[in-house]
C-alpha positions as CSV (number, residue, x, y, z in Angstrom):
1,X,-19.9,-57.8,-21.9
2,X,-17.7,-54.5,-22.2
3,X,-19.3,-52.3,-24.6
4,X,-16.2,-51.8,-26.6
5,X,-15.5,-55.1,-27.0
6,X,-19.3,-55.7,-27.8
7,X,-18.6,-52.7,-30.6
8,X,-15.3,-54.5,-31.7
9,X,-16.9,-57.7,-32.2
10,X,-20.2,-56.3,-34.3
11,X,-17.4,-54.2,-36.6
12,X,-15.5,-57.4,-37.1
13,X,-19.0,-59.6,-37.9
14,X,-19.9,-56.8,-40.5
15,X,-16.6,-56.7,-42.3
16,X,-16.6,-60.7,-42.3
17,X,-19.4,-60.5,-43.9
18,X,-18.7,-57.7,-46.5
19,X,-16.1,-60.1,-48.0
20,X,-18.1,-63.0,-48.1
21,X,-20.8,-60.9,-50.0
22,X,-18.6,-59.0,-52.3
23,X,-16.9,-62.2,-54.1
24,X,-20.8,-63.6,-54.3
25,X,-22.2,-60.2,-55.7
26,X,-19.1,-59.5,-57.9
27,X,-19.8,-62.8,-60.3
28,X,-23.3,-63.3,-59.7
29,X,-24.8,-63.7,-62.8
30,X,-21.9,-62.5,-65.0
31,X,-19.3,-65.2,-67.1
32,X,-18.7,-68.7,-67.2
33,X,-15.4,-68.9,-65.6
34,X,-12.9,-71.3,-66.0
35,X,-12.8,-74.0,-63.1
36,X,-10.3,-73.7,-59.9
37,X,-9.7,-75.1,-56.4
38,X,-12.6,-74.8,-54.1
39,X,-12.1,-71.6,-52.1
40,X,-12.9,-71.1,-48.3
41,X,-14.7,-67.6,-47.2
42,X,-13.3,-64.6,-46.4
43,X,-9.4,-65.7,-47.4
44,X,-10.2,-67.3,-50.7
45,X,-7.3,-69.9,-52.0
46,X,-4.2,-68.6,-50.0
47,X,-3.8,-71.4,-48.2
48,X,-3.3,-73.6,-51.5
49,X,-0.6,-70.9,-52.6
50,X,3.3,-70.4,-51.3
51,X,3.3,-67.0,-50.6
52,X,6.8,-67.2,-50.5
53,X,6.5,-68.6,-54.2
54,X,3.3,-67.8,-55.7
55,X,4.7,-68.7,-59.4
56,X,5.8,-72.2,-58.3
57,X,2.5,-72.3,-56.6
58,X,0.3,-71.2,-59.9
59,X,2.4,-73.5,-61.9
60,X,1.5,-76.6,-59.7
61,X,-2.2,-75.7,-59.9
62,X,-1.9,-75.7,-63.7
63,X,-1.1,-79.2,-64.0
64,X,-4.2,-79.9,-62.0
65,X,-6.6,-77.6,-63.9
66,X,-5.0,-76.6,-67.2
67,X,-3.6,-73.5,-68.6
68,X,-6.6,-71.3,-67.7
69,X,-8.1,-71.6,-64.1
70,X,-9.4,-69.1,-61.6
71,X,-8.5,-68.8,-58.3
72,X,-10.3,-66.4,-55.1
73,X,-7.8,-64.0,-53.6
74,X,-9.2,-62.2,-50.7
75,X,-12.6,-60.4,-52.7
76,X,-11.0,-60.7,-56.3
77,X,-11.7,-63.6,-58.5
78,X,-8.5,-64.0,-60.6
79,X,-7.7,-66.0,-63.6
80,X,-4.2,-67.0,-64.2
81,X,-3.1,-68.0,-67.8
82,X,-0.6,-70.3,-67.8
83,X,1.7,-71.3,-70.5
84,X,2.9,-69.3,-73.7
85,X,-0.6,-70.3,-75.9
86,X,-2.7,-68.8,-73.5
87,X,-0.7,-65.9,-72.8
88,X,-0.5,-64.9,-76.4
89,X,-3.8,-65.5,-76.7
90,X,-5.0,-63.0,-74.2
91,X,-2.0,-60.5,-74.2
92,X,-1.5,-60.2,-77.7
93,X,-4.4,-61.6,-80.2
94,X,-6.7,-59.7,-77.6
95,X,-4.4,-57.4,-76.2
96,X,-7.0,-54.4,-76.3
97,X,-9.8,-56.0,-74.0
98,X,-6.6,-57.4,-71.7
99,X,-4.9,-54.1,-71.7
100,X,-6.4,-53.1,-68.4
101,X,-4.2,-52.8,-65.0
102,X,-5.5,-55.0,-62.5
103,X,-5.8,-53.4,-58.9
104,X,-2.6,-53.2,-56.8
105,X,-3.5,-51.8,-53.7
106,X,0.1,-51.5,-52.3
107,X,1.2,-49.3,-55.6
108,X,-2.2,-47.4,-55.7
109,X,-1.9,-46.0,-52.2
110,X,2.1,-45.7,-52.2
111,X,1.6,-43.4,-55.4
112,X,-2.1,-41.9,-54.5
113,X,-3.7,-44.0,-57.4
114,X,-1.5,-41.9,-60.0
115,X,1.2,-42.7,-62.3
116,X,1.3,-44.9,-65.3
117,X,1.9,-48.0,-63.5
118,X,-1.8,-48.4,-62.2
119,X,-3.7,-45.8,-64.6
120,X,-6.5,-47.3,-67.1
121,X,-8.5,-46.5,-70.3
122,X,-8.1,-43.3,-71.8
123,X,-6.2,-41.5,-69.2
124,X,-3.6,-44.8,-69.6
125,X,-3.4,-44.8,-73.2
126,X,-2.4,-40.6,-73.0
127,X,-0.4,-40.9,-70.5
128,X,1.7,-44.0,-72.2
129,X,1.6,-42.5,-75.5
130,X,3.2,-39.0,-73.8
131,X,5.8,-41.1,-72.5
132,X,6.6,-43.0,-75.0
133,X,7.2,-40.0,-77.4
134,X,9.1,-38.0,-74.6
135,X,11.5,-41.0,-74.5
136,X,11.7,-41.2,-78.0
137,X,12.4,-37.3,-78.5
138,X,14.9,-37.4,-75.6
139,X,16.8,-40.4,-77.9
140,X,15.8,-43.4,-76.7
141,X,17.0,-46.1,-79.5
142,X,19.3,-43.6,-80.8
143,X,22.8,-42.0,-80.5
144,X,21.7,-39.6,-78.0
145,X,21.0,-42.3,-75.3
146,X,23.4,-44.5,-76.3
147,X,26.1,-41.8,-75.4
148,X,24.7,-41.3,-72.1
149,X,24.7,-44.8,-71.2
150,X,28.4,-45.5,-72.9
151,X,29.6,-42.3,-70.6
152,X,28.0,-44.2,-68.0
153,X,29.9,-47.5,-68.5
154,X,33.1,-45.2,-68.1
155,X,32.2,-44.4,-64.3
156,X,30.9,-47.5,-63.4
157,X,34.4,-49.3,-65.2
158,X,36.4,-46.6,-62.9
159,X,34.6,-47.2,-59.6
160,X,35.1,-51.0,-60.6
161,X,38.4,-50.4,-60.5
162,X,38.7,-48.8,-57.4
163,X,38.0,-52.0,-55.9
164,X,41.8,-52.9,-56.6
165,X,40.5,-56.7,-57.3
166,X,39.8,-57.5,-53.6
167,X,36.7,-59.5,-53.3
168,X,33.3,-57.2,-52.9
169,X,29.7,-57.0,-53.2
170,X,28.7,-55.0,-56.5
171,X,25.1,-55.0,-55.4
172,X,25.2,-50.4,-54.6
173,X,27.6,-50.2,-57.5
174,X,25.4,-52.0,-60.1
175,X,22.6,-50.3,-59.2
176,X,24.6,-46.9,-59.2
177,X,24.8,-47.4,-63.5
178,X,21.4,-47.8,-64.3
179,X,20.0,-45.0,-61.8
180,X,22.4,-42.4,-63.3
181,X,20.9,-43.1,-66.8
182,X,17.4,-42.9,-65.5
183,X,18.5,-39.5,-63.5
184,X,20.1,-38.3,-67.0
185,X,16.5,-38.7,-68.5
186,X,14.3,-37.5,-66.2
187,X,16.3,-34.6,-64.9
188,X,19.8,-34.6,-66.7
189,X,21.9,-34.8,-64.1
190,X,24.6,-37.3,-63.1
191,X,25.7,-38.3,-59.3
192,X,28.8,-39.4,-58.0
193,X,28.6,-43.0,-57.1
194,X,29.7,-41.7,-53.3
195,X,27.4,-38.7,-53.4
196,X,25.1,-38.7,-50.2
197,X,21.7,-37.6,-51.7
198,X,22.5,-40.5,-54.5
199,X,23.5,-43.0,-51.6
200,X,19.9,-42.1,-50.2
201,X,18.1,-42.4,-53.3
202,X,19.6,-45.7,-54.3
203,X,18.8,-47.3,-50.7
204,X,15.5,-46.3,-50.8
205,X,14.8,-48.1,-54.2
206,X,16.7,-51.8,-53.2
207,X,14.5,-51.5,-50.0
208,X,11.2,-51.0,-51.7
209,X,12.2,-53.9,-54.4
210,X,13.0,-55.9,-51.2
211,X,9.6,-55.0,-50.0
212,X,7.5,-55.6,-52.8
213,X,9.2,-59.2,-53.5
214,X,8.3,-60.3,-50.1
215,X,5.6,-61.9,-48.6
216,X,3.5,-59.8,-46.5
217,X,3.2,-57.3,-50.0
218,X,1.2,-60.2,-51.5
219,X,-0.8,-60.4,-48.2
220,X,-1.5,-56.6,-48.5
221,X,-2.6,-57.0,-51.8
222,X,-5.0,-59.8,-51.3
223,X,-6.3,-58.0,-47.8
224,X,-5.8,-54.4,-48.3
225,X,-8.3,-53.3,-46.3
226,X,-7.3,-55.3,-43.0
227,X,-3.6,-55.3,-43.7
228,X,-3.6,-51.5,-44.0
229,X,-3.6,-50.5,-40.3
230,X,-1.6,-53.6,-38.7
231,X,1.9,-53.1,-38.5
232,X,4.3,-54.5,-41.1
233,X,6.6,-53.7,-43.8
234,X,4.0,-51.6,-46.0
235,X,4.5,-48.6,-43.7
236,X,8.1,-48.8,-44.6
237,X,7.6,-49.2,-48.0
238,X,5.0,-45.9,-47.8
239,X,7.7,-44.0,-46.0
240,X,9.9,-44.7,-48.6
241,X,7.8,-43.6,-51.9
242,X,6.5,-40.5,-49.8
243,X,10.7,-39.7,-49.3
244,X,11.1,-40.6,-53.5
245,X,8.3,-38.6,-54.5
246,X,10.1,-35.3,-52.2
247,X,13.0,-36.4,-54.0
248,X,11.5,-35.7,-57.2
249,X,9.7,-32.7,-56.1
250,X,12.8,-31.0,-55.4
251,X,13.9,-31.2,-58.8
252,X,10.4,-30.3,-60.1
253,X,10.4,-27.4,-58.3
254,X,13.7,-26.3,-59.4
255,X,12.9,-27.0,-63.1
256,X,9.9,-24.7,-62.7
257,X,12.5,-21.9,-62.1
258,X,14.5,-22.5,-64.8
259,X,11.7,-23.9,-68.2
260,X,12.2,-22.7,-71.3
261,X,9.0,-24.4,-72.7
262,X,10.5,-24.2,-76.2
263,X,13.5,-26.1,-75.3
264,X,12.9,-29.0,-73.1
265,X,16.1,-30.6,-71.8
266,X,14.6,-33.7,-70.0
267,X,11.5,-35.1,-69.2
268,X,10.4,-33.3,-66.4
269,X,10.5,-30.2,-68.9
270,X,8.6,-31.8,-71.2
271,X,6.1,-32.8,-68.7
272,X,5.8,-29.1,-67.4
273,X,5.3,-27.8,-70.8
274,X,2.5,-30.4,-71.4
275,X,1.0,-29.1,-68.3
276,X,0.9,-25.5,-70.1
277,X,-0.8,-26.6,-73.0
278,X,-3.4,-28.5,-71.1
279,X,-3.8,-26.6,-68.2
280,X,-7.5,-25.4,-69.3
281,X,-8.6,-29.1,-69.9
282,X,-11.3,-30.3,-67.5
283,X,-9.9,-33.3,-66.0
284,X,-6.7,-33.0,-67.0
285,X,-3.6,-35.7,-66.0
286,X,-0.9,-33.1,-66.7
287,X,-0.5,-32.5,-62.8
288,X,2.5,-32.1,-60.4
289,X,1.4,-35.2,-58.8
290,X,0.9,-36.8,-61.7
291,X,4.5,-35.9,-62.5
292,X,6.2,-37.1,-59.5
293,X,4.2,-40.5,-59.6
294,X,5.1,-41.0,-62.8
295,X,8.9,-40.3,-62.5
296,X,8.8,-42.5,-59.3
297,X,7.7,-45.3,-61.4
298,X,10.4,-45.0,-64.3
299,X,12.7,-44.9,-61.4
300,X,11.4,-48.0,-59.7
301,X,11.1,-49.6,-63.1
302,X,14.2,-48.4,-64.8
303,X,16.7,-48.7,-62.2
304,X,15.9,-51.9,-60.0
305,X,15.1,-54.3,-63.2
306,X,18.4,-53.4,-65.1
307,X,20.4,-53.9,-61.6
308,X,19.2,-57.0,-60.5
309,X,19.6,-58.3,-64.2
310,X,23.4,-57.1,-63.9
311,X,24.0,-58.6,-60.4
312,X,21.9,-62.1,-61.4
313,X,24.2,-62.0,-64.8
314,X,27.3,-61.9,-62.9
315,X,26.6,-64.0,-60.7
316,X,25.9,-66.8,-63.5
317,X,29.0,-65.8,-65.5
318,X,31.3,-66.6,-62.5
319,X,28.8,-70.0,-61.9
320,X,30.2,-70.4,-65.8
321,X,33.6,-69.4,-66.3
322,X,34.0,-71.3,-69.5
323,X,31.3,-69.1,-71.2
324,X,32.7,-66.1,-69.5
325,X,36.0,-66.6,-71.9
326,X,33.5,-67.0,-74.7
327,X,32.5,-63.9,-74.3
328,X,35.9,-62.1,-73.9
329,X,37.1,-64.1,-76.9
330,X,34.2,-62.5,-79.1
331,X,34.8,-58.9,-77.6
332,X,38.4,-59.1,-78.7
333,X,37.1,-60.2,-82.0
334,X,35.0,-57.7,-82.7
335,X,35.7,-54.5,-80.1
336,X,38.9,-55.1,-79.4
337,X,40.4,-53.3,-76.1
338,X,41.0,-50.1,-77.8
339,X,37.2,-48.3,-78.1
340,X,34.3,-48.3,-76.0
341,X,31.3,-51.3,-77.2
342,X,28.5,-49.7,-79.2
343,X,25.1,-51.0,-80.3
344,X,26.0,-51.6,-83.5
345,X,28.4,-54.7,-82.4
346,X,25.7,-56.7,-80.7
347,X,24.3,-57.8,-84.1
348,X,28.5,-58.8,-84.9
349,X,28.5,-60.9,-81.4
350,X,25.7,-63.3,-81.3
351,X,27.5,-65.4,-78.5
352,X,27.4,-62.6,-76.6
353,X,24.0,-61.4,-77.3
354,X,22.9,-64.9,-76.5
355,X,24.2,-64.8,-72.8
356,X,22.1,-61.7,-72.3
357,X,19.2,-63.2,-73.7
358,X,19.5,-66.4,-71.7
359,X,20.6,-64.5,-68.7
360,X,16.9,-62.6,-68.4
361,X,15.2,-65.7,-69.4
362,X,16.7,-67.7,-66.7
363,X,16.5,-65.0,-64.4
364,X,12.7,-64.8,-64.7
365,X,12.7,-61.1,-63.2
366,X,9.1,-60.8,-63.1
367,X,7.5,-63.9,-62.8
368,X,3.6,-63.5,-63.2
369,X,4.2,-59.7,-64.6
370,X,2.0,-57.0,-63.1
371,X,-1.6,-57.7,-62.8
372,X,-3.8,-57.4,-66.0
373,X,-7.7,-57.3,-66.0
374,X,-10.5,-57.4,-68.5
375,X,-11.7,-53.8,-69.8
376,X,-15.3,-55.9,-71.1
377,X,-16.9,-59.2,-71.0
378,X,-14.9,-61.3,-72.8
379,X,-15.3,-64.4,-74.9
380,X,-12.0,-66.1,-73.9
381,X,-11.8,-70.0,-75.2
382,X,-14.6,-71.9,-74.0
383,X,-15.2,-69.3,-71.1
384,X,-17.0,-65.8,-70.6
385,X,-14.8,-63.7,-68.2
386,X,-16.7,-60.7,-66.8
387,X,-15.7,-57.0,-67.4
388,X,-13.1,-55.9,-64.4
389,X,-11.8,-59.8,-63.8
390,X,-7.6,-59.5,-63.0
391,X,-5.8,-61.7,-65.1
392,X,-2.2,-62.8,-63.8
393,X,-0.1,-64.0,-66.8
394,X,2.5,-66.5,-65.4
395,X,5.5,-65.6,-67.7
396,X,7.5,-68.2,-65.9
397,X,5.6,-70.9,-67.8
398,X,6.2,-69.2,-71.0
399,X,10.3,-68.7,-70.8
400,X,10.3,-72.2,-68.9
401,X,8.7,-74.0,-71.9
402,X,10.0,-77.4,-72.6
403,X,9.3,-77.3,-76.1
404,X,11.1,-74.0,-76.8
405,X,13.5,-74.4,-74.3
406,X,14.8,-77.8,-74.1
407,X,16.6,-78.4,-70.5
408,X,15.2,-74.7,-69.4
409,X,16.5,-74.9,-65.9
410,X,19.4,-75.1,-67.4
411,X,21.4,-72.1,-68.0
412,X,22.1,-73.1,-72.0
413,X,23.2,-69.8,-74.6
414,X,22.5,-72.4,-77.2
415,X,18.7,-71.7,-76.3
416,X,19.2,-68.2,-78.6
417,X,21.8,-69.7,-81.1
418,X,20.7,-71.9,-84.4
419,X,22.7,-74.7,-85.3
420,X,25.7,-72.3,-87.1
421,X,26.3,-70.5,-83.9
422,X,23.8,-67.0,-85.0
423,X,21.5,-65.5,-82.9
424,X,18.1,-67.1,-83.1
425,X,15.0,-65.0,-82.0
426,X,12.5,-66.8,-79.9
427,X,8.7,-65.8,-79.5
428,X,8.7,-67.0,-75.8
429,X,11.3,-64.6,-74.7
430,X,8.9,-62.3,-72.6
431,X,10.8,-60.7,-69.9
432,X,9.0,-57.6,-70.5
433,X,5.5,-59.0,-70.7
434,X,3.7,-58.7,-74.1
435,X,1.3,-56.7,-75.8
436,X,-0.3,-53.4,-74.5
437,X,1.2,-53.1,-71.1
438,X,4.9,-54.5,-72.3
439,X,7.5,-52.7,-70.4
440,X,7.6,-49.0,-71.4
441,X,11.5,-49.1,-71.0
442,X,12.4,-52.6,-73.0
443,X,14.8,-50.6,-75.8
444,X,16.4,-48.9,-73.2
445,X,17.2,-52.2,-71.0
446,X,18.4,-53.7,-73.7
447,X,20.6,-51.2,-74.3
448,X,21.9,-50.7,-70.9
449,X,22.4,-54.4,-70.4
450,X,24.4,-55.0,-73.8
451,X,26.6,-51.8,-73.3
452,X,27.0,-52.4,-69.6
453,X,28.3,-56.1,-69.7
454,X,30.2,-56.0,-72.9
455,X,32.1,-52.9,-71.0
456,X,32.8,-54.3,-67.8
457,X,34.2,-57.5,-69.5
458,X,36.1,-55.6,-72.2
459,X,38.3,-54.4,-68.9
460,X,37.8,-57.0,-66.3
461,X,38.3,-61.0,-65.8
462,X,35.5,-61.8,-63.0
463,X,36.6,-64.0,-60.2
464,X,34.9,-66.1,-57.5
465,X,36.3,-66.5,-53.9
466,X,34.6,-70.0,-53.6
467,X,35.0,-72.7,-56.2
468,X,32.3,-71.9,-59.1
469,X,31.1,-75.4,-58.2
470,X,29.6,-74.3,-55.2
471,X,28.0,-70.8,-56.4
472,X,24.0,-71.3,-55.5
473,X,22.3,-69.2,-58.2
474,X,18.6,-69.7,-56.7
475,X,16.8,-66.6,-55.7
476,X,16.3,-65.5,-52.0
477,X,13.0,-64.0,-53.1
478,X,10.0,-64.2,-55.5
479,X,7.3,-61.8,-55.3
480,X,6.8,-58.9,-57.7
481,X,10.6,-60.0,-58.5
482,X,12.8,-62.1,-58.1
483,X,15.9,-60.8,-55.9
484,X,19.3,-62.5,-56.6
485,X,21.4,-63.8,-53.5
486,X,24.3,-61.7,-51.9
487,X,27.7,-62.4,-53.1
488,X,31.1,-61.5,-53.8
489,X,33.6,-61.4,-57.0
490,X,37.0,-60.1,-57.8
491,X,37.5,-57.6,-60.4
492,X,40.7,-58.0,-62.5
493,X,41.5,-55.4,-64.6
494,X,43.3,-56.6,-67.6
């Protein structure tokens, strides 16, 4: 046998043995895990999952193994939570123990193990507290941020008017608005929608979401040490993240030259000021590298989640013109045509608010949330889950609960309206996840969705080039997030 071939076979055998031993060693003598399907050596239960639609596979397995069950994905044991009761008991009732972030190799490599998304323990708590306080100081939930969103909504309307009522794919335009809001928060800039630098940023963000929602990303996360060196879309993802980091770093360097720590202008300034305060602390997390990775995470989460929801929402409204008509009536009654919508209008517009909630429920943007992990050995129901075990809360099973939302697969704003037509909240509404790891930008996203939707519908009638009955609202991908199908519509000015 050729010596190089013998060495390669020897290495393959060693890796195979290691992959067989690791899962056994990891759980040996610890815990009483929930039941689950029998797993195969090395690959675990991956063949029992449809990697093109893992959430649906998990829901099918829950019918056989119950609301709490165990899977083996590569070298990792995973406990899956299905249904409102199980998700609430873990993420809310035992929130501190279930607050760690589970491993996400594709994110960890892309962000060099830094950023709010992947940090854990005290490092995560410190960084999350800083981000929350900074966003509040910048006006999250207050008028200053609301004015920025209102201003961006006007830019959005002007850009939509340039389509002259002709059929257009709204993907790029609807991505520009939330991305510019994040730009204003992170480095106090607004870009024109035709700006080449801005278009470059937008293309990176959109492409990254598509790759992260692809089956290949699921395979990478299950077998990172093997897949990393193979050809695949992960290489493009890592290149894109590097470009995003360079984009942000350029802004950081400019801010360093003009920084006034006593008068911070934006997120970068607040972070740089915090760096100066903490520079004597050992193992300080306030570094340029962490600033760049944290800002990249804010761009990814804050741009694409709102953009996808807007795109999906308009597609749904095209499918249901009778619903769009009722929103127009409520806008005419409460806001009229002569002033911009504001957040105070929301409480007077129960139907519009219910439609936006139903869009988020029906869309089910992040079906399995991001993975959690338990920070210590924990008793959960009749099981003992060992420290470090990955937890997957299936948010789909909560948003599509048949008892809470009758006919959950039908789009129905009545899910969030009581018998008298008033807005009705639901504890099952978890599009932003729940507990300690709930989305950092939840209040900003809620504001953007209300103001962008109402401003668009205040100024335009939506028209589909095809018959509404022929519109398909099925997602074209369901991985890290749902990806809506491409479509065209006409924005007809009033």
